[in-house]
N, C-alpha and C positions, 0 to 999 in steps of 0.2 A: 521469536516471541509473538504471540497474537496481538492484534491491534486492540486498543482499549474499547472501541465501539465498532461493531460490525453487524452486517446483515447479509443474508443470502438464503438460499433454499437448501433442501436436503442435497448433500453431495456437492455443495458449492461453498467454499471458504476462501478467504483472502488474508492469511496471516502476514503481517508486515511488521518489521522491527528496524530500528535505526540506532546507530551509535555515533558519537562525535567523531568527525573526520578532519579536525583542524578548526581554526577560528571561523565561526559562522557557517560551518559545513556539517552535513550528516551523511553517513554511509548507510544507505537503505537497502534492505533485502526483502523481496516479496516472493511468496510462493502461492500460486493459485491452484486450488484443488477443485476440479469441476468434472461432472459426469459428461459434459459436452465439450467439444473443442473451444478454446478461448478465441474470441474475435478481436478484442482490443483490451488494453490496459492503460490507465492514466494515473499519474501521480501529480497531485496539486494542479490538475487541469491540463497537464502536458502528456501527450501520447508517449508511451514507453515501449521500446523493443523488448521482447521476451524470448526465451528459448524453452524447448520442451526437454524435461528431465524426468525420467521414471514416471511418465504419465501426468506430470504436473507442469504448469507454466512457471518459469522462474525468471526473475529480473533482479539485477544488482546495479545500483547507481549512486553517485554522489550528488547531493542536492544542497541548495542553500537552506540553512536553518531559518524557519519562520520566526521573525522578531516582531511582527505586527501585534500590538496590544488591542484586542477586541473588547476587553472588559478589565476594569481595575481590580476585579476579584479573581481573575483567572490568568494563568500563564498563556503565552502564545500556543496555539494548537499545533498538533503534529500534522505531518503530511496526510492528506486524504487520498486513499487509493481506491479506484473504482475499476471493476472488471466486468465484461459482458461476454456471455457464451453464445454459441451458435443455436442453442435451443430456446433463446429468448430470455434466459434468466440473467440476473446481474447480482453483484455483491459489492460491498464496500467495507472499508476499515480505516480507522485512524491508526496510523502506525504507532507502536509503542516506542518511546525514545528513552534509551538508557542514559543515565547521567554522565 
């Protein structure tokens, strides 16, 4: 599932989705579609290893669910995923989290 918020250029997308993976944990799947080779990928500020599959960069990992309350009006935010490509472009997404 695509992230709730995202930005990138033509040919650059970072769909990211997560499902519960036990108490306080999320199983996160990221697929980066880019016209240029991917240089790096981070999830919640931490570098993530990725593999190439069918011309896309793919990563799967278990992470801690964010429980920090930033606002009394909003739930804790989903993991922020940021990717940078060799042509100087970058994209980001907030992962969509399934209940």
